[in-house]
The first five atom37 places (N, CA, C, CB, O) and aatype in JSON, in Angstrom:
{
  "aatype": [20, 20, 20, 20, 20, 20, 20, 20, 20, 20, 20, 20, 20, 20, 20, 20, 20, 20, 20, 20, 20, 20, 20, 20, 20, 20, 20, 20, 20, 20, 20, 20, 20, 20, 20, 20, 20, 20, 20, 20, 20, 20, 20, 20, 20, 20, 20, 20, 20, 20, 20, 20, 20, 20, 20, 20, 20, 20, 20, 20, 20, 20, 20, 20, 20, 20, 20, 20, 20, 20, 20, 20, 20, 20, 20, 20, 20, 20, 20, 20, 20, 20, 20, 20, 20, 20],
  "atom_mask": [
    [1, 1, 1, 1, 1],
    [1, 1, 1, 1, 1],
    [1, 1, 1, 1, 1],
    [1, 1, 1, 1, 1],
    [1, 1, 1, 1, 1],
    [1, 1, 1, 1, 1],
    [1, 1, 1, 1, 1],
    [1, 1, 1, 1, 1],
    [1, 1, 1, 1, 1],
    [1, 1, 1, 1, 1],
    [1, 1, 1, 1, 1],
    [1, 1, 1, 1, 1],
    [1, 1, 1, 1, 1],
    [1, 1, 1, 1, 1],
    [1, 1, 1, 1, 1],
    [1, 1, 1, 1, 1],
    [1, 1, 1, 1, 1],
    [1, 1, 1, 1, 1],
    [1, 1, 1, 1, 1],
    [1, 1, 1, 1, 1],
    [1, 1, 1, 1, 1],
    [1, 1, 1, 1, 1],
    [1, 1, 1, 1, 1],
    [1, 1, 1, 1, 1],
    [1, 1, 1, 1, 1],
    [1, 1, 1, 1, 1],
    [1, 1, 1, 1, 1],
    [1, 1, 1, 1, 1],
    [1, 1, 1, 1, 1],
    [1, 1, 1, 1, 1],
    [1, 1, 1, 1, 1],
    [1, 1, 1, 1, 1],
    [1, 1, 1, 1, 1],
    [1, 1, 1, 1, 1],
    [1, 1, 1, 1, 1],
    [1, 1, 1, 1, 1],
    [1, 1, 1, 1, 1],
    [1, 1, 1, 1, 1],
    [1, 1, 1, 1, 1],
    [1, 1, 1, 1, 1],
    [1, 1, 1, 1, 1],
    [1, 1, 1, 1, 1],
    [1, 1, 1, 1, 1],
    [1, 1, 1, 1, 1],
    [1, 1, 1, 1, 1],
    [1, 1, 1, 1, 1],
    [1, 1, 1, 1, 1],
    [1, 1, 1, 1, 1],
    [1, 1, 1, 1, 1],
    [1, 1, 1, 1, 1],
    [1, 1, 1, 1, 1],
    [1, 1, 1, 1, 1],
    [1, 1, 1, 1, 1],
    [1, 1, 1, 1, 1],
    [1, 1, 1, 1, 1],
    [1, 1, 1, 1, 1],
    [1, 1, 1, 1, 1],
    [1, 1, 1, 1, 1],
    [1, 1, 1, 1, 1],
    [1, 1, 1, 1, 1],
    [1, 1, 1, 1, 1],
    [1, 1, 1, 1, 1],
    [1, 1, 1, 1, 1],
    [1, 1, 1, 1, 1],
    [1, 1, 1, 1, 1],
    [1, 1, 1, 1, 1],
    [1, 1, 1, 1, 1],
    [1, 1, 1, 1, 1],
    [1, 1, 1, 1, 1],
    [1, 1, 1, 1, 1],
    [1, 1, 1, 1, 1],
    [1, 1, 1, 1, 1],
    [1, 1, 1, 1, 1],
    [1, 1, 1, 1, 1],
    [1, 1, 1, 1, 1],
    [1, 1, 1, 1, 1],
    [1, 1, 1, 1, 1],
    [1, 1, 1, 1, 1],
    [1, 1, 1, 1, 1],
    [1, 1, 1, 1, 1],
    [1, 1, 1, 1, 1],
    [1, 1, 1, 1, 1],
    [1, 1, 1, 1, 1],
    [1, 1, 1, 1, 1],
    [1, 1, 1, 1, 1],
    [1, 1, 1, 1, 1]
  ],
  "atom_positions": [
    [[132.05, 101.59, 71.88], [130.95, 100.82, 72.43], [130.9, 101.01, 73.96], [131.1, 99.33, 72.06], [129.82, 101.08, 74.54]],
    [[132.04, 101.09, 74.58], [132.13, 101.28, 76.02], [131.46, 102.59, 76.43], [133.6, 101.26, 76.48], [130.73, 102.64, 77.42]],
    [[131.73, 103.65, 75.67], [131.16, 104.97, 75.98], [129.64, 104.95, 75.79], [131.8, 106.06, 75.09], [128.92, 105.61, 76.54]],
    [[129.16, 104.22, 74.81], [127.71, 104.11, 74.6], [127.05, 103.44, 75.81], [127.4, 103.31, 73.32], [125.96, 103.86, 76.22]],
    [[127.67, 102.43, 76.37], [127.12, 101.76, 77.56], [127.11, 102.7, 78.76], [127.94, 100.49, 77.89], [126.16, 102.7, 79.54]],
    [[128.14, 103.49, 78.91], [128.18, 104.47, 80.0], [127.04, 105.47, 79.85], [129.55, 105.2, 80.03], [126.37, 105.81, 80.82]],
    [[126.82, 105.92, 78.62], [125.72, 106.86, 78.36], [124.37, 106.24, 78.68], [125.75, 107.33, 76.91], [123.48, 106.91, 79.21]],
    [[124.22, 104.96, 78.34], [122.95, 104.29, 78.63], [122.73, 104.15, 80.14], [122.92, 102.9, 77.96], [121.61, 104.34, 80.62]],
    [[123.76, 103.82, 80.87], [123.64, 103.69, 82.33], [123.34, 105.06, 82.96], [124.94, 103.1, 82.93], [122.56, 105.14, 83.9]],
    [[123.96, 106.12, 82.43], [123.66, 107.47, 82.91], [122.19, 107.81, 82.7], [124.56, 108.5, 82.21], [121.54, 108.39, 83.57]],
    [[121.66, 107.45, 81.53], [120.24, 107.7, 81.24], [119.34, 106.9, 82.18], [119.92, 107.36, 79.77], [118.34, 107.42, 82.67]],
    [[119.7, 105.66, 82.43], [118.94, 104.83, 83.34], [118.95, 105.43, 84.75], [119.52, 103.4, 83.37], [117.9, 105.5, 85.4]],
    [[120.11, 105.87, 85.21], [120.22, 106.46, 86.54], [119.36, 107.72, 86.65], [121.69, 106.79, 86.87], [118.7, 107.95, 87.66]],
    [[119.38, 108.54, 85.6], [118.57, 109.76, 85.62], [117.09, 109.42, 85.68], [118.87, 110.63, 84.38], [116.33, 110.05, 86.41]],
    [[116.68, 108.43, 84.91], [115.29, 108.0, 84.92], [114.86, 107.48, 86.28], [115.07, 106.93, 83.87], [113.76, 107.78, 86.75]],
    [[115.73, 106.69, 86.91], [115.41, 106.16, 88.24], [115.31, 107.28, 89.28], [116.46, 105.13, 88.68], [114.43, 107.25, 90.13]],
    [[116.21, 108.25, 89.2], [116.14, 109.38, 90.13], [114.83, 110.15, 89.95], [117.34, 110.33, 89.92], [114.2, 110.55, 90.92]],
    [[114.44, 110.36, 88.69], [113.18, 111.07, 88.42], [111.99, 110.26, 88.92], [113.04, 111.35, 86.92], [111.04, 110.83, 89.46]],
    [[112.02, 108.96, 88.74], [110.93, 108.1, 89.22], [110.81, 108.17, 90.73], [111.14, 106.65, 88.77], [109.7, 108.24, 91.26]],
    [[111.92, 108.15, 91.42], [111.9, 108.25, 92.88], [111.32, 109.6, 93.31], [113.33, 108.07, 93.46], [110.52, 109.67, 94.25]],
    [[111.71, 110.65, 92.62], [111.2, 111.99, 92.95], [109.68, 112.04, 92.76], [111.89, 113.07, 92.06], [108.97, 112.61, 93.6]],
    [[109.18, 111.46, 91.68], [107.73, 111.44, 91.42], [107.01, 110.71, 92.55], [107.43, 110.78, 90.05], [105.98, 111.18, 93.04]],
    [[107.54, 109.56, 92.95], [106.9, 108.77, 94.01], [106.98, 109.48, 95.35], [107.54, 107.39, 94.11], [105.98, 109.55, 96.07]],
    [[108.15, 109.99, 95.69], [108.33, 110.64, 96.99], [107.51, 111.92, 97.12], [109.79, 110.96, 97.22], [106.98, 112.2, 98.2]],
    [[107.39, 112.68, 96.05], [106.6, 113.92, 96.09], [105.11, 113.62, 96.25], [106.83, 114.74, 94.83], [104.37, 114.43, 96.82]],
    [[104.67, 112.48, 95.76], [103.27, 112.1, 95.88], [102.35, 112.84, 94.93], [102.81, 112.32, 97.26], [101.13, 112.71, 95.02]],
    [[102.92, 113.61, 94.03], [102.09, 114.41, 93.11], [101.28, 113.51, 92.19], [102.97, 115.36, 92.29], [100.08, 113.72, 92.02]],
    [[101.91, 112.51, 91.61], [101.22, 111.63, 90.68], [100.11, 110.86, 91.41], [102.21, 110.66, 90.03], [99.02, 110.69, 90.86]],
    [[100.37, 110.41, 92.61], [99.35, 109.69, 93.38], [98.15, 110.58, 93.65], [99.94, 109.18, 94.71], [97.0, 110.14, 93.54]],
    [[98.4, 111.85, 94.01], [97.29, 112.79, 94.24], [96.51, 113.04, 92.97], [97.82, 114.11, 94.81], [95.28, 113.12, 92.98]],
    [[97.23, 113.18, 91.86], [96.55, 113.42, 90.58], [95.66, 112.24, 90.21], [97.59, 113.68, 89.47], [94.54, 112.43, 89.75]],
    [[96.16, 111.03, 90.42], [95.37, 109.84, 90.11], [94.17, 109.71, 91.03], [96.23, 108.58, 90.2], [93.08, 109.33, 90.59]],
    [[94.35, 110.03, 92.32], [93.22, 109.99, 93.25], [92.13, 110.96, 92.84], [93.7, 110.31, 94.67], [90.95, 110.63, 92.9]],
    [[92.52, 112.16, 92.43], [91.55, 113.16, 91.97], [90.84, 112.68, 90.71], [92.25, 114.5, 91.72], [89.63, 112.87, 90.57]],
    [[91.59, 112.08, 89.81], [91.02, 111.65, 88.54], [89.97, 110.56, 88.73], [92.12, 111.17, 87.61], [88.96, 110.55, 88.04]],
    [[90.22, 109.65, 89.65], [89.32, 108.51, 89.84], [88.51, 108.63, 91.13], [90.12, 107.22, 89.85], [88.1, 107.61, 91.69]],
    [[88.27, 109.85, 91.59], [87.54, 110.08, 92.82], [86.13, 109.49, 92.78], [87.46, 111.56, 93.09], [85.65, 108.98, 93.79]],
    [[85.48, 109.55, 91.64], [84.12, 109.01, 91.53], [84.09, 107.5, 91.74], [83.52, 109.36, 90.18], [83.06, 106.95, 92.13]],
    [[85.19, 106.82, 91.47], [85.22, 105.37, 91.7], [85.4, 105.05, 93.17], [86.34, 104.73, 90.88], [84.88, 104.05, 93.65]],
    [[86.12, 105.87, 93.87], [86.42, 105.56, 95.27], [85.37, 106.12, 96.23], [87.78, 106.09, 95.64], [85.34, 105.73, 97.4]],
    [[84.5, 107.02, 95.75], [83.52, 107.65, 96.63], [82.11, 107.13, 96.47], [83.52, 109.11, 96.39], [81.22, 107.55, 97.21]],
    [[81.86, 106.22, 95.54], [80.51, 105.7, 95.35], [80.52, 104.18, 95.44], [79.93, 106.17, 93.99], [81.53, 103.53, 95.16]],
    [[79.38, 103.65, 95.82], [79.28, 102.18, 95.93], [79.45, 101.52, 94.57], [77.94, 101.78, 96.54], [80.15, 100.52, 94.44]],
    [[78.8, 102.09, 93.54], [78.9, 101.48, 92.21], [80.32, 101.58, 91.69], [77.93, 102.16, 91.22], [80.81, 100.67, 91.02]],
    [[81.0, 102.68, 92.0], [82.39, 102.83, 91.58], [83.28, 101.8, 92.23], [82.89, 104.23, 91.91], [84.14, 101.2, 91.58]],
    [[83.09, 101.58, 93.52], [83.88, 100.58, 94.23], [83.6, 99.18, 93.69], [83.57, 100.63, 95.74], [84.51, 98.36, 93.54]],
    [[82.32, 98.9, 93.4], [81.96, 97.59, 92.84], [82.57, 97.4, 91.46], [80.43, 97.42, 92.78], [83.02, 96.3, 91.12]],
    [[82.58, 98.46, 90.65], [83.17, 98.37, 89.31], [84.68, 98.15, 89.42], [82.88, 99.64, 88.49], [85.25, 97.33, 88.71]],
    [[85.31, 98.9, 90.31], [86.76, 98.8, 90.46], [87.18, 97.41, 90.93], [87.25, 99.87, 91.45], [88.22, 96.9, 90.52]],
    [[86.37, 96.81, 91.8], [86.72, 95.48, 92.32], [86.27, 94.35, 91.39], [86.1, 95.28, 93.68], [86.58, 93.19, 91.64]],
    [[85.55, 94.7, 90.32], [85.11, 93.68, 89.37], [83.83, 92.99, 89.77], [86.19, 92.67, 89.19], [83.47, 91.97, 89.18]],
    [[83.13, 93.52, 90.76], [81.9, 92.88, 91.24], [80.65, 93.41, 90.56], [81.79, 93.07, 92.72], [79.6, 92.78, 90.64]],
    [[80.72, 94.54, 89.9], [79.55, 95.12, 89.24], [79.38, 94.49, 87.86], [79.69, 96.67, 89.13], [80.35, 94.29, 87.12]],
    [[78.13, 94.19, 87.53], [77.81, 93.66, 86.2], [77.32, 94.83, 85.33], [76.73, 92.52, 86.28], [77.1, 95.93, 85.83]],
    [[77.17, 94.56, 84.05], [76.61, 95.59, 83.17], [75.2, 95.95, 83.58], [76.63, 95.12, 81.71], [74.78, 97.1, 83.47]],
    [[74.47, 94.96, 84.07], [73.11, 95.21, 84.53], [73.11, 96.15, 85.75], [72.42, 93.88, 84.88], [72.25, 97.02, 85.86]],
    [[74.07, 95.96, 86.65], [74.2, 96.86, 87.8], [74.47, 98.29, 87.34], [75.33, 96.38, 88.74], [73.9, 99.24, 87.86]],
    [[75.33, 98.42, 86.37], [75.65, 99.75, 85.84], [74.43, 100.37, 85.17], [76.82, 99.66, 84.83], [74.18, 101.57, 85.32]],
    [[73.68, 99.56, 84.44], [72.48, 100.05, 83.79], [71.45, 100.52, 84.82], [71.88, 98.97, 82.89], [70.84, 101.58, 84.65]],
    [[71.26, 99.76, 85.88], [70.32, 100.14, 86.94], [70.75, 101.44, 87.6], [70.22, 99.03, 87.98], [69.92, 102.29, 87.91]],
    [[72.05, 101.58, 87.83], [72.57, 102.8, 88.45], [72.28, 104.01, 87.57], [74.09, 102.67, 88.7], [71.87, 105.06, 88.07]],
    [[72.5, 103.87, 86.27], [72.25, 104.98, 85.34], [70.76, 105.31, 85.29], [72.77, 104.63, 83.91], [70.39, 106.48, 85.26]],
    [[69.91, 104.29, 85.28], [68.47, 104.54, 85.26], [68.03, 105.27, 86.51], [67.69, 103.21, 85.12], [67.15, 106.14, 86.46]],
    [[68.63, 104.94, 87.64], [68.24, 105.53, 88.92], [68.83, 106.93, 89.11], [68.68, 104.63, 90.05], [68.15, 107.82, 89.62]],
    [[70.09, 107.12, 88.7], [70.79, 108.38, 88.97], [70.98, 109.27, 87.74], [72.11, 108.08, 89.57], [71.43, 110.41, 87.89]],
    [[70.66, 108.79, 86.57], [70.83, 109.58, 85.36], [72.24, 109.45, 84.79], [70.52, 111.04, 85.64], [73.14, 108.88, 85.4]],
    [[72.4, 110.01, 83.6], [73.69, 109.96, 82.93], [74.74, 110.75, 83.71], [73.58, 110.5, 81.5], [74.43, 111.81, 84.25]],
    [[75.96, 110.24, 83.78], [77.01, 111.0, 84.47], [77.4, 112.24, 83.67], [78.25, 110.12, 84.71], [77.29, 112.27, 82.44]],
    [[77.85, 113.26, 84.38], [78.33, 114.47, 83.73], [79.73, 114.22, 83.21], [78.32, 115.67, 84.72], [80.63, 113.85, 83.97]],
    [[79.95, 114.41, 81.91], [81.29, 114.18, 81.37], [82.3, 115.14, 82.01], [81.3, 114.36, 79.83], [82.02, 116.32, 82.21]],
    [[83.46, 114.6, 82.33], [84.54, 115.4, 82.89], [85.81, 115.12, 82.12], [84.74, 115.11, 84.4], [86.01, 114.03, 81.59]],
    [[86.65, 116.11, 82.07], [87.94, 115.95, 81.4], [88.82, 115.0, 82.21], [88.63, 117.32, 81.21], [88.87, 115.07, 83.44]],
    [[89.52, 114.11, 81.51], [90.5, 113.24, 82.16], [91.82, 113.94, 82.39], [90.72, 111.99, 81.33], [92.72, 113.4, 83.02]],
    [[91.93, 115.17, 81.86], [93.14, 116.0, 82.0], [94.39, 115.26, 81.5], [93.34, 116.41, 83.47], [95.46, 115.35, 82.1]],
    [[94.23, 114.54, 80.41], [95.32, 113.77, 79.83], [96.53, 114.65, 79.52], [94.86, 113.07, 78.57], [97.67, 114.27, 79.81]],
    [[96.3, 115.81, 78.95], [97.41, 116.7, 78.58], [98.17, 117.17, 79.82], [96.88, 117.91, 77.79], [99.39, 117.33, 79.78]],
    [[97.45, 117.38, 80.91], [98.09, 117.8, 82.16], [99.01, 116.7, 82.68], [97.02, 118.15, 83.22], [100.13, 116.97, 83.11]],
    [[98.54, 115.45, 82.64], [99.36, 114.31, 83.05], [100.61, 114.2, 82.18], [98.55, 113.01, 82.98], [101.72, 114.01, 82.68]],
    [[100.41, 114.34, 80.86], [101.55, 114.24, 79.95], [102.56, 115.35, 80.2], [101.08, 114.28, 78.5], [103.77, 115.11, 80.19]],
    [[102.08, 116.55, 80.42], [102.99, 117.67, 80.68], [103.75, 117.46, 81.98], [102.21, 118.99, 80.74], [104.94, 117.78, 82.06]],
    [[103.1, 116.93, 83.0], [103.75, 116.66, 84.27], [104.89, 115.65, 84.1], [102.74, 116.14, 85.29], [106.0, 115.87, 84.58]],
    [[104.6, 114.54, 83.41], [105.61, 113.51, 83.19], [106.75, 114.06, 82.34], [104.99, 112.27, 82.52], [107.91, 113.77, 82.62]],
    [[106.44, 114.84, 81.33], [107.48, 115.43, 80.47], [108.38, 116.37, 81.25], [106.84, 116.16, 79.3], [109.58, 116.43, 80.99]],
    [[107.8, 117.12, 82.19], [108.63, 118.01, 83.02], [109.6, 117.19, 83.88], [107.73, 118.89, 83.93], [110.74, 117.61, 84.1]],
    [[109.15, 116.04, 84.34], [109.99, 115.19, 85.2], [111.11, 114.53, 84.41], [109.16, 114.13, 85.89], [112.17, 114.23, 84.96]],
    [[110.86, 114.29, 83.16], [111.89, 113.62, 82.33], [112.93, 114.64, 81.95], [111.27, 112.97, 81.05], [113.89, 114.31, 81.26]]
  ]
}
């Protein structure tokens, strides 16, 4: 049982080291900024993010600017990045 606890602490330490590396490198933060760029660069995006936009506001925005162009969320890329770090 003692050896199992040592193994668990080793795994925890490795995970914490990897988490620090992810934060210090800033890669994940850059990836998230790129992914949500439309929210931070538009007024409606900022209002939605802060919880101030209503459904009616969103509807008016779509009527005025048209349907948004679908973009990939690059989910697989995020998963591969995290898996490489683990």
